[in-house]
N, C-alpha and C positions, 0 to 999 in steps of 0.2 A: 504493500500500500504506500501511497505518497506520504512524504514528510509534510507536516503542517507547521508553518511558522506564524506565530501571532505578530502581526505588524505593529500592534499597539504596545507590545512588550519588547520586541527585538527588531525595531525598524531597520537598523543598519545591517544586521545579519540577514534580514529578509531581502533587502535590496541586493546585497552582494551574492547571496545564494541564488537568487532569481537570475541575475546577470550571468553567473557562471553556468547555470543550466541552459539558458537561452543561447549562450555562445557555442554550445555543443550541437545546436540545431534541434533541441528537444523543447516541446511546449511546457509552459508553466501556467497554472491557474492563478489568475490575479483578480483582486477585488476592484470593482468600479462602482460608481454611484448608481448605475442602472442595474446590472446583474454581474455575476462573476464571469470572467472571460477566460477562454483557452488561448493564451498568447504565445506567439512564436515570431521569430525574426521575419519580417515581411520581405526582406531582400534575399532570403535563402529559400531556394526551391524545395530542398529536402525538408526544411522546417515546416513549410506550408503544407507539403504533402503529408507530414505527420499529423497536422490538424485534421485534414480531411479523413485520414485513416482512423484516428482516434474517435472522431465523432460519427463516422460512417456517413459523411456529408456528401451529397452530389457535387461534383466539381464544376457544374454549371452555375452553382449558387455562390456568388462572389462574397468576399470577406471585407470587413471594415478595417482600415488601417488606423491605428491610434498613434497620435503624436503628442509631444510634450509642450510644443510652443508653435507660434506662427512661422518662425523661421524653418522649422522642420517641415511643416505643412507646405510652405511655398517652394521647398526643394522638390516636391513631388507632384503638385497639382497647380492648375492655373485658376486664379480667382477672378470672376467677373465682379463688377461693383456691388451687386445685390448680395452675392454670396459672401463677399468680404465684410459687408455690413452685418450680415447675420452672424458670421464667425466672431466679429469684434463684440457683438452684443451678447452672444449666448455661449461662447467658449471661455473657460472649460465648462462643459455641461452636456446634457443629453440630446445633442443635435448632431446628426451625421449629414454631411453635404456630399452630393455626387458631383464630382468636378472632372474636367478633362485632365488626364495624366500627362505630365511633362515627358517629352521624348527622352530626356536625360535622367528621368527618375530610375532609381535602382530597385524600386518595388517590383517583385517578380510578377509576370503575367498570370501565374497561377492564383495570385491573391485577388485579381480582378476578373477571374474566369475568362480571360482573353478579351475583355471589353477595353475600349479606349478611355474609359472613365474609371475613377477610383472613388470609393466611399471613404471619407476621412473624418475623424473626430478627435477632439482634444478632451480626454476624460478628466473628471474632477477627483481629487483624492490621491491615495497612495500609489495607484498605478501610474500616475503621471510622473512620480519620482522615479519609478523603475524605468520608464521609457527614457527619461532624461539621462539617467546614469548609463543605460545601455547604448544610447546615442543613435538608435535607428528606430524607424516605426515598427510597431508590433501589430501584426494581423491578429485579431482577437474576437472570434465569434463567441457565443455563450458556451460555457464549459459544461456541456451535457451531450448525451447521445443525440444525434440529429433527429429533429422532429418531436423530441420529448420536451417536458416542462423545463424551463430555464431555471438555473440555480440562483438563489438569492443569499446563500450563506455557504461557508466552507464545507459544512457537513453534507449539503446537497451534492457538492462536487465529489467529495470523498466516496459517498454512497454509489455514485454513478461511474465516474472515471478514475477513481482512486487507484485501482490495480494497474492502470495504464500510465499513470503520472509519476514523476519523481518528486514534484514539489507543488504544494498549494499554499498560497499566502492568504492568511485569515485576518480580515479587518472588521469582522462582525457582520451583521445583516446589512444588505444593500439598502441605501437610503431611499431610492426611488422605486426599485423593484420591477420596473418595466424597461425593456430595451429602448435605445434612443429613437427619437423621431428622425426619419430619413426624408430629406428634401432634395429636389433637383430643380435648378433654375434653368429654364430653356426659353430663349428669346424674350426675356423679361417676365416670363410667367413662372409661377411657383407650383410645382407638382409634388404632392405628398405621396411618397412611395410606401411609407410605413408610419402610421401614427405611433407615438411613443411618449417618453417622459417629458417632452416639451409640448405644451398645449399649442395647437395650431393657431389659436386666437392670439397668442403672444407674438407669433410670427407676422400675422396680419396687422397687428397694432404697430409693430415696428416699421414694416415696409409700406403699409397702406395698400397692399395688393391682396387679392383673394388667393387663398390656398386651394388649388384644384385637387379633387380626389379622382384619380383615374379609375376607370372601370376595372375591377380586379379580375373579372372573368377573362381568361385567355391572355392576361397581361404578360408582356415580355419580362423575364427575370432580369431586373436592372440592379437589384439590391437585396440584401438579406431580408428574411421575414415575408417574402412575397409568395411563397409556396402556399397553396390552398390549405393543405393539411399540415399543421405545425403546432408546436406547444402542447402535444397530445399526451394525456395520461393513459394508463392501461385501460381504465374504465371508459365506457361510453359517456358522452356528455350531452345533457338535455337542457337546452337554453330556454329562458323566459318561462320557467316553470311557474304554474299557478297553484300546484299542490305537490305533495311528495308521496311517492309510492313506497310501500313497505320495503325496507332494506336499502333504499337509495341513500347516498350521501347528499347532504344539502349544503350548498354555498349560497348565502343570501346577502342582502345589503340593506343597511339603514334600520336594523332591528325590526324588520317587518316579518312576522311569523307567517308561515304558509300552512294550509290545512294538511294534516298528515305528518307533520315534522316530528311528532312524538314517536313515530315508528321509524325514523331515519337512523341509519348506521352511525351518523355523526352530523352535527349541525355546526356550521362555521359561518360567522358573520364578518364580511370583509371590512365593514366599518359600522358599528352600531350607531355612531353619531352621524352617519351619512356623509362622511368626508371622503371625497374621491381620491385625494392624495394618499390617505391611509389605506384605502381599498387597493390602490395600485401597488403599494408596498407589500401588501399581504397576499396578493392574488396568486402568485406561483407557489408560495409556501402553503397556502390553503388548498390549492389543487393537489399538491403532493400529499398533504394530510388526508384529504378526502379519498384519494386513490389508495392510500395505505390502510384505509378502513376496511378494505375488502369488498366494498360495494361494487356491483357490476355496472351501475350507472351513477353518475354525479348529476344531480338536478341543480340548476343554477337559477336563482330568482332574478327578476328584472334589475338592471343597472341603468342609471341615467346616462344618456348619450352625450351630454355636454362636457366640455373640458376634457380631463383625463379619461372620462368615461368612454370617449371614442376609442382610445388605445386599449382600454380594458375589454370592451366589446369585440374589438378586432382580434385580440388574443383568444377570447372565448369562442368566437366563430370558427377560427382556424382549429382550435382544439376539438370542436364538435364536428368538423368536416369529415366526409368519408375518407377512409385511409386506404392508400394503395397497397 
């Protein structure tokens, strides 16, 4: 099993150990404010291949490259004025921008799945210190088996990928608990490729431009999180439940009880106070707990669609989608 180093107790050892493992071309599980990431040297083809192998991830599904500062970002991508403004306003933070990759960029084409664009983000927190010390971008999808529930703490990573990893950095529970919002600027238009930890309304308020939602059906894979079936537990998922069948696990919102919940395998409330930020932080952890209850089906009560509710519902819909 992987070694776990608590970054709050041994930050210097955590950074040096992570960089030593990364230098060998092996991935390291790192904490970010969104979810825990499976990070490897984005300039090393063998290292990126190990990410795909560990996750069982399709190689047509591109990876996000994480940088420590704007100088590192500008070495690999070309910013248009709107994207630069977004980066200056929301980085470090849960926003990924899809930008043209520079010809001189050393990020390997495997990371971008052969596209001429690159998803790039500056994370907040300890992972940024690791990237700065390593000196190169880290490709870092979520640290879980492909298509399964994303990890929001070190134990989630250890339970899933621990036997395949050498090192997990533990910084406690992820603050946001949902992956980053992914945005692409095209001809002055804003396209939302994946809702996430940054509310699209904040983007619209900054730019004065509407954020367009492309039709997900049959959409070309331009960024992570666009597969129809994703974030899936072992159990089936039933959305917008108005009651609970005997033996189902229940995930609800806002302390609103549902008929039949007394017969549920487990009842979990994303936010009894009706706080969408709290609900987002709890979502993946509660999906794992509901799945661990042994229930064949997870019933999910209604969740408001405004603000971060858009990203929560996106994850739930993909979790409930038919699986190939």
